[in-house]
N, C-alpha and C positions, 0 to 999 in steps of 0.2 A: 507048658513050655514058654508061652508068651510072658507069663509072670516071671519066670526065671530070667528071660532075656531082658525084661524091663528092670528087674532088680539089678542085673549086671550092668545095664546101661546107667542106672541111677548111681551105682557105686563108682563107675568110671567118671561120670560127670562130677560127682561130689569130690572124688579124689583129685581131679584136675583143678577144681576151684580151690580146694584146700592147699594144693601145691602153689597155686598162684597167690594165695593169701600169705603163704610163708615167705615169698620173695619180697624183700624190703625194697621200697622205692629208692631211687637214686637221690643222694643228698643234694641240697641246693649248693650252688657255687657261692664263693665269698661275696661277690657283687650282689647276688640275689638275696643272700641272708642279711647283708648290711644295708640294703637299699631302703631309704626312708626311715632308718632307725638312728638312734643316738645312744651315747653311753648312759649307763644307769645313773640315776641321781641318788647319791647316798645322803648328802646333806647340802648345805649352802656353800660348800667350799668351791671356789672358782675353778680349780683344776679338775674337779670331778663332775661338774654339771655341764652336760652337753659339750664336752671337749672334743674337738676334731683336730687332727694333725694336719692342718693346712699351714701355708706359709705365713699368714697373718698372725696366727696365734703363736707360732714359734718365734717370730720376730718380737712379739710383745713380751714373751717370756725372757728372751735374751736381753731386751732393753731393761726390763725390771731388775734382772740380776746384775747387769752392768751398773745401773744407777745405785743399787744397794752396795756394791763393792766400792764405788766412788765415795759414797757417804761414809763407809767404814774407814777408808783410807784417810779421808779428811778428819774424822774423829781421832784417829791415831796420831795424825800430824799435829793436832791441836795440843797434844801433851808435850811437844818438843819446842825448843827455841826456834824463832823465825829464821835466824841466820843459818842454823844447822839444817832446817828443812829446805831452804833455798840452795844450800851447798849440796845436799843429797840429791836434789832435783837436777842440778847442773851435772853432777857425776853420772846420774842415770841417763841424761840426754847424751852425754859424751860416750858412754858405754854403748848405748843403742846405735849411735852413728857408726862407731867402730865395728860393731858386730854386723851391721847391715852392709857396710863396705866389704868386710871380710867375707860375708856370705855371697856377695855378688862376684868378687874377684878371685876367690880361692878355688883351687881344683879339688880340695878335700870334700868328700861327700859326707856331710854330717848326718844325713838321713840314714846312713847304713850303720850308725852307732846307737841304735835305739836300745840294744841290750845293755850297753854301758850306762845309758841314762836311766834305764829301769833299775839297775843295781844301785846306782847313786841315789835314786829316789827311795829305795828300800832302806838304805843306810841312813838317809835323812829322817825317814819316818821313825825308825827304831831309836835314833839319837834324840829326836823330839820327845818321844815317850819317856826316855830316861831322864831328860832334862825337866820334863813336867813333874816328875816325882822328886828330883834332887833340888832344883832351884827354890821351891817354896820353903824348904828347911834351911838351906844355906846358899845364899847367892854367890856364885863364882863368876866374876866379870870376864875373865879370859875364856871360860868355857862358853859363856853366852856369845862372846864376840867370835869365837871359832865356829860355832854353829851358824851364826849369821853370815860369816864369810863363805862357808861351804854352801849355804843356801843361795847367796848371790852368784857364786860360780855356777851352781847347778842351773839356775834359771837364765843365766847368760848363755849357757850351752843350749838350753831349750829355745831361747830366742833365735839363735843361729839355726837350730833344727827346724823350727816353724817357718823361718824366713825362706830357707831352701825348699821346704815343702810347698810354700806359696809360689816360689819361682817356677817350679815344675821342670827343671832341667837336670835333675839328679835321679838316683835310683828309685826313690819313692817320691810321688808327687800328689798333690791334692787336686781334686776336681774343681774346675772353675765354678761349678754350681754351688760349691761349699765355701763361698767367699765369706759368708757371715761367720761360720765356724772358724775359718783361718784368721779372720780379724779378731775374733774373741780370744783365740789362743795367744796371739801377739800382744793383745791388750793385757791379758793376765800375766804374761811374762814380764812386761814392763812394770806393772803394779807390784809384783813380788820382788823384782830387783830393787825398786825404790824402797819398799818396806824393809828389806834386809840391809840396804845402805843406811837407812834411817836408824836401824837397830845398832849398826856399827858406829856411825859417826854422829848420831843425833845426841844433842844435849837437852835433857829434860828441863822444863821450866820449874823454877823454884816457887 
Protein backbone atom coordinates (compact mmCIF):
# COMPACT_ATOMS: atom_id res chain seq x y z
CA UNK A 1 0.00 0.00 0.00
CA UNK A 2 2.77 2.35 0.85
CA UNK A 3 4.48 1.56 -2.41
CA UNK A 4 1.28 2.37 -4.31
CA UNK A 5 0.93 5.64 -2.45
CA UNK A 6 4.53 6.50 -3.16
CA UNK A 7 4.15 5.69 -6.82
CA UNK A 8 1.04 7.83 -7.05
CA UNK A 9 2.81 10.65 -5.27
CA UNK A 10 5.75 10.36 -7.64
CA UNK A 11 3.41 10.47 -10.63
CA UNK A 12 1.67 13.55 -9.31
CA UNK A 13 4.92 15.39 -8.63
CA UNK A 14 6.37 14.39 -11.99
CA UNK A 15 3.20 15.52 -13.73
CA UNK A 16 3.30 18.87 -11.98
CA UNK A 17 6.93 19.43 -12.93
CA UNK A 18 6.29 18.47 -16.54
CA UNK A 19 3.34 20.84 -16.61
CA UNK A 20 5.52 23.60 -15.29
CA UNK A 21 8.15 22.78 -17.91
CA UNK A 22 5.59 23.10 -20.70
CA UNK A 23 4.68 26.64 -19.66
CA UNK A 24 6.87 29.00 -21.69
CA UNK A 25 8.44 31.94 -19.87
CA UNK A 26 7.21 35.43 -20.58
CA UNK A 27 9.12 37.09 -23.44
CA UNK A 28 11.30 40.08 -22.58
CA UNK A 29 10.13 43.57 -23.35
CA UNK A 30 11.54 45.59 -26.23
CA UNK A 31 13.67 47.69 -23.88
CA UNK A 32 15.13 44.56 -22.23
CA UNK A 33 15.79 42.86 -25.57
CA UNK A 34 17.53 45.86 -27.13
CA UNK A 35 19.41 47.05 -24.04
CA UNK A 36 23.14 47.15 -24.65
CA UNK A 37 22.89 45.71 -28.17
CA UNK A 38 23.48 47.22 -31.58
CA UNK A 39 22.43 46.46 -35.13
CA UNK A 40 24.16 43.53 -36.86
CA UNK A 41 27.29 44.36 -38.81
CA UNK A 42 26.94 43.05 -42.34
CA UNK A 43 29.98 44.79 -43.83
CA UNK A 44 31.69 48.14 -43.70
CA UNK A 45 28.70 50.12 -45.00
CA UNK A 46 28.14 53.09 -42.76
CA UNK A 47 24.36 52.82 -42.66
CA UNK A 48 24.48 49.18 -41.49
CA UNK A 49 27.21 49.25 -38.86
CA UNK A 50 26.05 50.23 -35.39
CA UNK A 51 23.29 52.47 -36.71
CA UNK A 52 21.00 54.00 -34.11
CA UNK A 53 18.01 56.17 -34.85
CA UNK A 54 19.01 59.16 -32.77
CA UNK A 55 18.70 62.80 -33.74
CA UNK A 56 22.38 63.24 -34.56
CA UNK A 57 22.50 60.45 -37.15
CA UNK A 58 19.25 61.57 -38.75
CA UNK A 59 20.54 65.13 -39.07
CA UNK A 60 23.75 63.89 -40.65
CA UNK A 61 21.82 61.82 -43.20
CA UNK A 62 19.66 64.83 -44.14
CA UNK A 63 22.72 67.07 -44.44
CA UNK A 64 24.47 64.60 -46.75
CA UNK A 65 21.44 64.24 -48.99
CA UNK A 66 20.94 68.01 -49.10
CA UNK A 67 24.55 68.59 -50.08
CA UNK A 68 24.31 65.87 -52.74
CA UNK A 69 21.23 67.51 -54.24
CA UNK A 70 22.94 70.91 -54.24
CA UNK A 71 25.93 69.42 -56.05
CA UNK A 72 23.64 67.79 -58.63
CA UNK A 73 21.77 71.06 -59.23
CA UNK A 74 25.06 72.90 -59.68
CA UNK A 75 26.24 70.32 -62.20
CA UNK A 76 23.00 70.66 -64.19
CA UNK A 77 23.25 74.45 -64.14
CA UNK A 78 26.78 74.31 -65.54
CA UNK A 79 25.42 73.01 -68.85
CA UNK A 80 23.33 76.17 -69.36
CA UNK A 81 24.21 79.74 -70.18
CA UNK A 82 24.94 81.99 -67.20
CA UNK A 83 22.30 84.57 -68.17
CA UNK A 84 19.59 81.93 -68.44
CA UNK A 85 20.58 80.44 -65.07
CA UNK A 86 20.37 83.86 -63.39
CA UNK A 87 17.03 84.54 -65.09
CA UNK A 88 15.59 81.20 -63.92
CA UNK A 89 16.90 81.88 -60.43
CA UNK A 90 15.13 85.25 -60.38
CA UNK A 91 11.89 83.68 -61.62
CA UNK A 92 12.15 81.02 -58.92
CA UNK A 93 12.66 83.64 -56.20
CA UNK A 94 9.66 85.64 -57.46
CA UNK A 95 7.45 82.53 -57.58
CA UNK A 96 8.49 81.52 -54.06
CA UNK A 97 7.69 84.98 -52.69
CA UNK A 98 4.28 85.02 -54.38
CA UNK A 99 3.44 81.52 -53.16
CA UNK A 100 4.53 82.36 -49.61
CA UNK A 101 2.40 85.51 -49.51
CA UNK A 102 -0.51 83.57 -51.00
CA UNK A 103 -0.17 80.83 -48.39
CA UNK A 104 -0.21 83.35 -45.55
CA UNK A 105 -3.04 85.55 -46.84
CA UNK A 106 -5.47 83.18 -48.56
CA UNK A 107 -8.40 81.45 -46.90
CA UNK A 108 -8.07 78.48 -49.26
CA UNK A 109 -6.93 75.35 -47.43
CA UNK A 110 -4.38 73.83 -49.79
CA UNK A 111 -3.67 71.00 -47.32
CA UNK A 112 -7.10 69.50 -48.00
CA UNK A 113 -6.23 68.96 -51.69
CA UNK A 114 -3.70 66.18 -51.14
CA UNK A 115 -5.77 63.87 -53.37
CA UNK A 116 -5.45 66.27 -56.30
CA UNK A 117 -1.70 66.52 -55.75
CA UNK A 118 -1.40 62.74 -55.64
CA UNK A 119 -3.26 62.33 -58.95
CA UNK A 120 -1.13 65.09 -60.48
CA UNK A 121 2.01 63.27 -59.29
CA UNK A 122 0.86 60.00 -60.86
CA UNK A 123 0.19 61.79 -64.15
CA UNK A 124 3.68 63.29 -64.04
CA UNK A 125 5.27 59.91 -63.28
CA UNK A 126 3.49 58.20 -66.18
CA UNK A 127 4.28 61.10 -68.52
CA UNK A 128 7.93 60.98 -67.48
CA UNK A 129 8.14 57.27 -68.25
CA UNK A 130 6.58 57.84 -71.68
CA UNK A 131 8.99 60.69 -72.43
CA UNK A 132 11.93 58.57 -71.31
CA UNK A 133 11.13 56.12 -74.11
CA UNK A 134 10.06 58.68 -76.75
CA UNK A 135 12.62 61.51 -76.49
CA UNK A 136 15.78 59.41 -77.05
CA UNK A 137 14.48 58.38 -80.48
CA UNK A 138 13.05 61.73 -81.55
CA UNK A 139 13.37 64.93 -79.53
CA UNK A 140 10.13 66.93 -79.47
CA UNK A 141 10.78 70.41 -78.03
CA UNK A 142 7.17 71.34 -77.30
CA UNK A 143 6.57 68.02 -75.53
CA UNK A 144 9.59 68.55 -73.31
CA UNK A 145 8.53 72.12 -72.55
CA UNK A 146 4.98 71.02 -71.72
CA UNK A 147 6.25 68.41 -69.28
CA UNK A 148 8.54 70.96 -67.63
CA UNK A 149 5.70 73.50 -67.33
CA UNK A 150 3.44 70.91 -65.69
CA UNK A 151 6.25 69.98 -63.32
CA UNK A 152 6.79 73.62 -62.35
CA UNK A 153 3.06 74.02 -61.67
CA UNK A 154 2.98 70.82 -59.61
CA UNK A 155 5.87 71.77 -57.35
CA UNK A 156 4.54 75.31 -57.00
CA UNK A 157 1.39 73.71 -55.60
CA UNK A 158 3.54 71.52 -53.37
CA UNK A 159 5.33 74.63 -52.11
CA UNK A 160 2.01 76.17 -51.08
CA UNK A 161 0.98 72.83 -49.54
CA UNK A 162 4.17 72.48 -47.49
CA UNK A 163 4.10 76.14 -46.45
CA UNK A 164 0.60 75.82 -45.02
CA UNK A 165 1.59 72.56 -43.32
CA UNK A 166 4.43 74.43 -41.66
CA UNK A 167 2.16 77.32 -40.65
CA UNK A 168 -0.17 74.94 -38.82
CA UNK A 169 -3.43 76.90 -39.01
CA UNK A 170 -5.18 74.73 -41.59
CA UNK A 171 -6.88 71.34 -41.63
CA UNK A 172 -3.59 69.45 -41.59
CA UNK A 173 -0.52 70.70 -39.77
CA UNK A 174 2.99 69.49 -39.12
CA UNK A 175 4.34 68.98 -35.63
CA UNK A 176 6.83 71.62 -34.44
CA UNK A 177 9.23 68.78 -33.63
CA UNK A 178 9.42 67.91 -37.35
CA UNK A 179 10.94 71.21 -38.41
CA UNK A 180 13.85 69.45 -40.15
CA UNK A 181 11.45 67.43 -42.31
CA UNK A 182 9.36 70.53 -43.10
CA UNK A 183 12.43 72.54 -44.07
CA UNK A 184 13.66 69.71 -46.28
CA UNK A 185 10.30 69.56 -48.08
CA UNK A 186 10.32 73.28 -48.84
CA UNK A 187 13.95 73.08 -49.95
CA UNK A 188 13.14 70.23 -52.34
CA UNK A 189 10.16 72.13 -53.75
CA UNK A 190 12.32 75.16 -54.52
CA UNK A 191 15.05 73.02 -56.11
CA UNK A 192 12.55 71.25 -58.37
CA UNK A 193 10.87 74.52 -59.35
CA UNK A 194 14.25 75.94 -60.34
CA UNK A 195 15.12 72.78 -62.28
CA UNK A 196 11.88 72.86 -64.28
CA UNK A 197 12.25 76.58 -65.01
CA UNK A 198 15.78 75.88 -66.18
CA UNK A 199 14.40 73.18 -68.44
CA UNK A 200 11.87 75.64 -69.92
CA UNK A 201 13.83 78.89 -70.23
CA UNK A 202 17.42 77.67 -70.08
CA UNK A 203 19.75 78.07 -73.03
CA UNK A 204 22.47 75.45 -73.25
CA UNK A 205 26.06 76.46 -73.76
CA UNK A 206 27.57 75.87 -77.17
